[in-house]
VEXDREN-2710 file (C-alpha; in Angstrom, 1 decimal):
% VEXDREN-2710
k/r/px/py/pz
1/MET/132.3/77.2/117.8
2/SER/130.8/73.6/117.4
3/LYS/129.3/72.6/114.1
4/THR/126.2/72.4/115.6
5/SER/126.4/75.9/116.8
6/GLU/127.5/76.9/113.1
7/LEU/124.1/75.7/111.7
8/GLU/121.9/77.2/114.3
9/PHE/120.6/79.8/111.7
10/ALA/118.1/82.8/112.5
11/PRO/114.7/82.4/111.4
12/GLU/113.8/83.3/107.9
13/GLN/112.0/86.5/109.0
14/ASP/114.8/88.1/110.3
15/GLN/115.8/89.9/107.4
16/PRO/114.9/93.6/106.2
17/VAL/111.0/94.0/105.6
18/ARG/110.2/94.4/101.8
19/TYR/108.0/97.4/102.4
20/MET/107.4/98.2/98.7
21/GLU/106.3/94.4/98.3
22/ARG/104.3/94.6/101.6
23/THR/102.5/97.8/100.8
24/ARG/101.2/96.9/97.4
25/SER/99.9/93.5/98.4
26/TYR/98.0/95.6/101.4
27/TYR/96.5/98.3/99.2
28/LEU/95.8/95.8/96.4
29/GLY/94.0/93.6/99.3
30/LEU/92.0/96.8/100.1
31/GLY/90.7/96.9/96.7
32/TYR/92.9/99.6/95.1
33/GLU/94.0/98.3/91.9
34/ASN/96.5/100.9/90.8
35/PRO/99.9/99.8/92.6
36/TYR/101.9/102.6/93.6
37/VAL/105.3/103.3/91.1
38/TRP/108.4/104.0/93.2
39/ALA/111.1/106.2/92.1
40/HIS/114.0/104.4/90.7
41/TYR/117.2/105.5/88.8
42/PHE/120.3/104.0/87.2
43/ASP/122.7/106.8/88.2
44/VAL/123.2/108.4/91.8
45/PRO/124.8/111.9/92.2
46/PHE/127.7/112.0/94.6
47/ALA/129.2/114.9/96.2
48/PRO/132.3/114.4/98.3
49/LEU/132.9/116.2/101.5
50/LYS/134.3/119.8/100.6
51/LYS/136.2/120.2/104.0
52/PRO/136.8/117.9/107.0
53/LEU/133.8/117.0/109.2
54/ALA/135.1/119.1/112.1
55/GLN/134.9/122.1/109.9
56/SER/131.4/121.5/108.4
57/VAL/128.3/123.1/109.2
58/LEU/125.2/120.1/109.7
59/GLY/122.0/120.3/109.0
60/LEU/119.2/117.9/109.9
61/ILE/115.9/117.2/107.7
62/THR/113.1/115.3/109.1
63/THR/109.7/114.3/107.7
64/ALA/108.2/114.8/111.3
65/VAL/106.1/117.7/112.1
66/PRO/106.3/120.2/114.8
67/TYR/103.3/119.6/117.5
68/ASP/100.2/121.4/117.7
69/SER/97.8/120.6/120.2
70/ASN/95.0/122.3/118.5
71/LYS/95.4/119.3/115.8
72/GLY/94.5/116.5/118.0
73/PRO/96.3/113.4/119.4
74/GLN/99.9/112.8/117.8
75/GLY/101.6/110.6/120.5
76/GLN/102.1/107.0/121.7
77/GLY/98.9/105.3/121.0
78/ALA/97.2/107.9/119.0
79/PRO/95.5/106.6/115.7
80/TYR/96.7/108.3/112.4
81/ASN/95.8/111.9/112.5
82/SER/95.8/113.4/108.9
83/THR/94.9/116.9/110.0
84/ALA/98.4/117.1/111.8
85/LYS/100.4/116.5/108.3
86/PHE/102.0/119.2/106.7
87/TYR/102.4/120.1/103.0
88/GLN/105.0/122.8/102.7
89/SER/108.7/122.7/103.6
90/TYR/109.5/124.4/107.0
91/GLN/112.5/125.1/108.9
92/GLN/112.6/125.9/113.0
93/SER/115.3/126.6/115.4
94/ILE/117.2/124.0/117.2
95/GLU/117.2/126.2/120.4
96/GLY/114.6/125.7/122.8
97/LYS/112.0/123.2/123.2
98/VAL/111.6/121.2/119.9
99/ASP/108.4/118.7/120.1
100/LEU/108.4/116.9/116.9
101/ARG/105.5/114.4/116.3
102/ILE/105.0/111.5/113.1
103/ALA/102.0/112.5/111.5
104/HIS/102.0/109.6/108.9
105/VAL/99.5/107.0/108.1
106/GLY/102.4/104.3/107.3
107/ILE/104.5/104.2/110.4
108/ASP/104.7/100.9/112.5
109/ARG/102.3/101.9/115.3
110/LYS/102.2/98.6/117.0
111/ASN/106.0/98.3/117.4
112/ALA/107.6/101.9/117.1
113/ASN/108.0/104.0/120.0
114/MET/106.1/107.2/119.8
115/GLU/107.3/109.2/123.1
116/ASP/110.9/109.2/122.6
117/SER/111.6/111.8/119.8
118/ASN/115.4/110.8/119.6
119/CYS/114.2/107.3/117.6
120/TRP/113.3/109.6/114.8
121/PHE/115.0/113.1/115.2
122/PRO/118.7/112.9/116.3
123/LEU/119.1/116.5/117.5
124/GLU/120.5/115.5/120.8
125/ALA/123.1/113.3/119.6
126/ALA/123.9/116.0/116.6
127/LYS/124.7/118.4/119.5
128/ARG/126.5/116.2/121.3
129/ALA/129.0/115.6/118.1
130/ALA/129.0/119.2/117.8
131/ALA/130.2/119.6/121.4
132/THR/133.1/117.6/120.8
133/GLY/134.2/119.2/117.7
134/GLU/133.2/115.9/115.5
135/VAL/131.3/118.4/113.5
136/GLY/132.1/121.9/113.2
137/ALA/128.8/123.1/113.7
138/LEU/125.1/122.6/113.6
139/SER/123.0/124.8/111.4
140/PRO/121.0/127.2/113.5
141/ASN/117.9/125.5/112.0
142/PHE/116.4/122.2/111.0
143/TYR/114.2/121.7/108.5
144/GLY/111.0/119.8/107.5
145/LEU/110.2/117.9/104.2
146/PRO/106.8/117.1/103.6
147/THR/105.7/113.4/102.8
148/ASN/104.3/113.6/99.3
149/ARG/103.3/110.8/97.1
150/SER/104.2/112.9/94.1
151/GLN/107.6/112.5/92.9
152/ARG/107.2/115.5/90.6
153/HIS/106.2/117.8/93.7
154/THR/108.9/116.6/95.8
155/LEU/111.4/117.4/93.3
156/GLU/110.2/120.3/91.5
157/ILE/108.7/122.3/94.7
158/ASP/109.9/120.7/98.0
159/ALA/113.6/120.1/97.3
160/PRO/114.4/123.4/95.9
161/ARG/112.9/125.3/98.8
162/ILE/114.9/122.9/101.5
163/LEU/118.2/123.9/99.1
164/GLU/117.3/127.2/99.4
165/MET/116.9/126.9/103.4
166/LEU/120.4/125.1/103.7
167/GLN/122.2/127.3/101.3
168/ALA/120.9/130.4/103.4
169/ASP/122.2/129.1/106.6
170/GLY/125.5/127.6/105.1
171/VAL/125.0/124.0/105.7
172/ASP/127.7/121.8/104.1
173/ILE/126.3/118.2/105.0
174/ALA/122.7/117.0/105.7
175/VAL/121.4/114.0/107.8
176/LEU/118.0/113.1/106.4
177/ILE/115.8/110.9/108.8
178/PRO/112.5/109.6/106.9
179/ASN/109.9/108.0/109.0
180/CYS/106.9/106.3/106.8
181/PRO/107.4/104.4/103.3
182/ILE/106.7/107.3/101.3
183/CYS/108.9/109.5/103.6
184/HIS/111.7/107.1/102.8
185/GLN/111.2/107.9/98.9
186/SER/110.8/111.6/99.7
187/GLN/114.2/111.8/101.5
188/SER/115.8/109.7/98.9
189/LEU/114.9/112.0/96.3
190/LEU/116.1/115.1/98.2
191/ALA/119.3/113.5/99.2
192/ARG/119.9/112.9/95.4
193/TYR/118.7/116.7/94.7
194/LEU/121.0/118.0/97.3
195/GLU/123.9/116.1/96.4
196/ALA/123.7/117.2/92.7
197/ALA/123.9/120.8/94.1
198/GLY/127.0/119.9/96.2
199/ILE/125.8/119.4/99.8
200/SER/126.9/115.9/101.2
201/THR/124.1/113.8/102.4
202/VAL/123.3/110.6/104.3
203/VAL/120.2/109.3/104.9
204/MET/119.1/107.1/108.3
205/GLY/116.2/105.1/107.4
206/ALA/114.5/101.7/108.1
207/ALA/113.2/100.9/104.6
208/LYS/115.9/99.4/103.1
209/ASP/114.3/98.6/99.8
210/ILE/112.7/101.8/99.1
211/VAL/116.1/104.0/99.5
212/GLU/118.3/101.4/97.6
213/TYR/115.8/101.0/95.0
214/CYS/115.7/104.8/94.4
215/GLY/119.4/105.2/94.8
216/VAL/121.0/107.5/97.2
217/PRO/124.8/108.4/97.9
218/ARG/124.9/107.2/101.6
219/PHE/122.5/105.3/103.5
220/LEU/122.8/104.1/107.2
221/PHE/120.4/101.4/107.4
222/SER/118.6/100.6/110.8
223/ASP/116.5/97.3/111.1
224/PHE/113.9/99.1/113.2
225/PRO/110.1/99.7/113.0
226/LEU/109.2/102.4/110.5
227/GLY/109.2/105.5/112.5
228/ASN/112.1/105.1/114.7
229/ALA/115.0/105.1/112.2
230/ALA/117.6/106.8/114.3
231/ALA/118.0/104.9/117.4
232/LYS/116.2/102.7/119.8
233/PRO/114.0/104.2/122.5
234/ASN/115.4/105.8/126.0
235/ASP/118.7/104.4/124.7
236/VAL/121.7/107.5/124.6
237/ALA/124.3/104.5/123.7
238/SER/122.2/103.8/120.4
239/GLN/121.6/107.2/119.4
240/ASP/125.3/108.1/119.7
241/LEU/126.4/105.0/117.9
242/ASN/124.2/105.4/115.0
243/PHE/124.7/109.1/114.7
244/GLN/128.6/108.2/114.8
245/LEU/127.9/105.5/111.8
246/ALA/126.2/108.4/110.1
247/LEU/129.1/110.8/110.2
248/ARG/131.5/108.1/109.3
249/LEU/129.7/107.3/106.2
250/LEU/129.5/110.8/105.2
251/GLU/133.4/110.9/105.7
252/ALA/134.5/107.8/104.4
253/ALA/131.9/106.6/101.7
254/PRO/134.0/105.6/98.6
255/ALA/131.2/105.9/96.0
256/PRO/127.2/106.5/95.4
257/ARG/125.1/103.8/96.7
258/THR/127.1/103.0/99.9
259/THR/125.1/101.3/102.5
260/VAL/126.2/100.5/106.1
261/GLN/123.8/98.3/108.2
262/SER/123.9/99.1/112.0
263/PRO/124.9/96.5/114.2
264/LEU/122.0/97.3/116.4
265/ARG/119.2/94.9/116.7
266/TRP/115.5/95.9/117.7
267/SER/114.5/93.1/119.5
268/ASP/116.0/89.5/120.0
269/ASP/112.4/88.5/118.7
270/SER/112.1/89.3/115.1
271/ALA/108.4/88.8/114.9
272/TRP/107.7/92.0/114.9
273/LYS/108.7/92.3/111.2
274/LEU/105.8/90.3/110.3
275/ASP/103.1/92.7/111.6
276/TYR/103.6/95.6/109.3
277/SER/100.6/95.8/106.4
278/ASN/100.3/92.1/106.8
279/LEU/97.0/90.9/105.0
280/ASP/97.8/87.3/106.4
281/ARG/97.3/88.7/109.8
282/LEU/94.0/90.3/109.3
283/SER/90.1/88.9/109.1
284/SER/87.9/89.9/106.2
285/GLN/86.1/92.0/108.8
286/GLU/89.3/93.8/109.7
287/ILE/90.1/94.3/105.9
288/THR/86.8/95.7/105.4
289/ARG/87.2/98.2/107.9
290/LEU/90.6/99.4/106.8
291/ARG/89.3/99.8/103.3
292/GLU/86.7/102.3/104.7
293/GLU/89.3/103.9/106.8
294/ALA/92.0/104.1/104.3
295/GLU/89.2/106.1/101.8
296/GLN/88.2/108.6/104.7
297/THR/91.9/109.2/105.2
298/ARG/92.4/109.8/101.6
299/ILE/89.5/112.3/101.3
300/LYS/90.5/114.3/104.3
301/ALA/94.3/114.3/103.5
302/ARG/93.2/115.5/99.7
303/GLU/91.0/118.3/101.4
304/LEU/93.9/119.2/103.8
305/ARG/96.3/119.6/100.7
306/VAL/93.8/121.5/98.5
307/LYS/93.4/124.0/101.6
308/THR/97.1/124.1/102.3
309/LEU/98.7/124.4/98.4
310/GLY/95.6/125.2/96.6
311/ALA/95.6/122.2/94.2
END
């Protein structure tokens, strides 16, 4: 390598997006004066594997929602649809047709792929790993964790319910796949809760700052758009590579707060990282419109939450 080529650095923007900083600036710019306080801990629980991977039962935990055609568009090109959100933990069989969609306001709708569910839910990669004997078995169900801005609700209501489901299915290890910024926090809180109960976990995520700020035992970071944390679209090799990395991390992490970055690149052009919630790329008219939409979304979401949970 020549001295000249050694100095041909990647552009400054080619680094993990600072989602906490970006969303804070975005909502302040929309007129919301109380910045969100993200979960942050000194200590991180850590549960080593109790048995080899080849003898372990693996469960997948998603923040995506089973598709319901009665709740409006939820696919590629669809706008945010608050009526499709869910507010209670669920479980569903891994057999038969599994159609999950992402119903979150905070995913990267401009750059993420919303057609190939393998990008956000690695069920097929997990089945291939089980078929080759790399893991003992898959849980008969996968599990859905609601995206909740309330850390207390996640820790006191949602996490205990998910743990109960996992224990009933004999799950030893769990792979958690978040989508939006709050999803990354919710799944991080759940990972901590499960580890404290003796279930080994790994988070497959795309918001590095949020997950590491909270503090989790094991984190596989993919520098991909929010909503596509598991793999690149229509790319089986990337699905298997990332899932294999997650399994190796479950097996070999020496201590809590172990992060491994996937070598996969989303694109040769890192300009996509400048799009997400970037006020510098919006006109004053667009900011006004987005403020009105955000307020309408907040009201609708609250109405649905009250209808679902009664509070």
